[in-house]
C-alpha positions as CSV (number, residue, x, y, z in Angstrom):
1,M,0.0,0.0,0.0
2,L,1.4,3.4,-0.9
3,H,0.5,6.5,0.9
4,H,-0.1,9.8,-0.9
5,G,3.3,11.3,-1.6
6,S,5.2,8.0,-1.2
7,I,6.7,8.3,-4.7
8,P,7.5,12.0,-5.4
9,L,7.5,12.8,-9.1
10,A,9.6,16.0,-8.6
11,V,12.1,17.0,-5.9
12,P,10.0,18.4,-3.0
13,S,10.9,22.0,-2.1
14,L,10.7,21.3,1.6
15,T,13.0,18.3,1.4
16,P,15.3,18.9,-1.6
17,Q,17.7,16.2,-0.3
18,S,15.1,13.5,-0.8
19,G,14.8,11.5,-4.1
20,A,12.3,11.8,-6.8
21,V,11.3,9.9,-9.9
22,S,12.3,12.8,-12.2
23,L,15.7,13.0,-10.6
24,A,16.3,9.2,-11.0
25,A,15.0,9.3,-14.6
26,G,16.9,12.4,-15.6
27,R,13.7,13.8,-17.1
28,E,10.2,14.9,-16.1
29,V,7.9,11.9,-15.4
30,G,4.2,12.4,-15.3
31,W,1.7,10.7,-13.0
32,D,0.2,8.5,-15.8
33,E,3.6,7.2,-16.8
34,L,4.5,6.4,-13.2
35,A,1.1,4.7,-12.6
36,D,1.6,2.5,-15.7
37,A,5.1,1.6,-14.6
38,V,4.1,0.7,-11.1
39,T,1.1,-1.4,-12.4
40,A,3.3,-3.2,-14.9
41,A,6.0,-4.0,-12.2
42,L,3.3,-5.2,-9.8
43,A,1.8,-7.5,-12.5
44,R,5.3,-8.9,-13.3
45,A,6.1,-9.5,-9.6
46,L,2.8,-11.3,-9.1
47,G,2.9,-13.1,-12.4
48,A,-0.6,-12.0,-13.0
49,E,-2.6,-9.8,-15.4
50,L,-4.1,-6.8,-13.6
51,V,-7.5,-5.8,-15.0
52,P,-9.1,-2.5,-14.0
53,D,-12.6,-2.9,-12.6
54,A,-15.1,-1.2,-10.4
55,L,-16.1,-2.2,-6.9
56,S,-19.0,-4.7,-6.7
57,A,-22.1,-3.6,-4.7
58,G,-21.0,-5.7,-1.8
59,E,-17.5,-4.3,-1.8
60,R,-18.8,-0.7,-1.9
61,A,-21.2,-1.4,0.9
62,L,-18.4,-2.9,3.0
63,A,-16.1,0.0,2.3
64,E,-18.9,2.5,3.3
65,A,-19.6,0.5,6.5
66,L,-15.9,0.4,7.4
67,A,-15.5,4.1,6.7
68,V,-18.3,4.9,9.2
69,H,-17.0,2.4,11.7
70,Y,-13.4,3.8,11.7
71,A,-14.4,7.5,11.4
72,D,-16.0,7.3,14.9
73,P,-13.8,9.6,17.0
74,D,-14.7,7.7,20.2
75,R,-13.6,4.4,18.6
76,R,-10.2,5.9,17.6
77,R,-9.6,7.0,21.2
78,D,-10.3,3.5,22.6
79,P,-6.9,1.6,23.3
80,A,-8.5,-1.5,21.8
81,F,-8.6,0.4,18.4
82,A,-4.8,0.3,18.1
83,A,-4.7,-3.3,19.0
84,E,-7.4,-4.1,16.5
85,R,-5.5,-2.4,13.7
86,R,-2.4,-4.5,14.4
87,T,-4.2,-7.8,13.9
């Protein structure tokens, strides 16, 4: 799982010492090119063909239920919440 900003396309102004795709490539690299490269590398690593698709109705319902469940501020303050996330 990648977090927003995990793979910077250009050298960040606040952390110029950090790496970036454009620096490694020696040229500007756009988001679409990076997404295609990461997708192809993941498919090769898994030995699988990745096929874009939409969520099923059941997957969407589960995602919405989980979003409500984990957005509850009282739940996030509960020490059991951190333990639950580690399992």
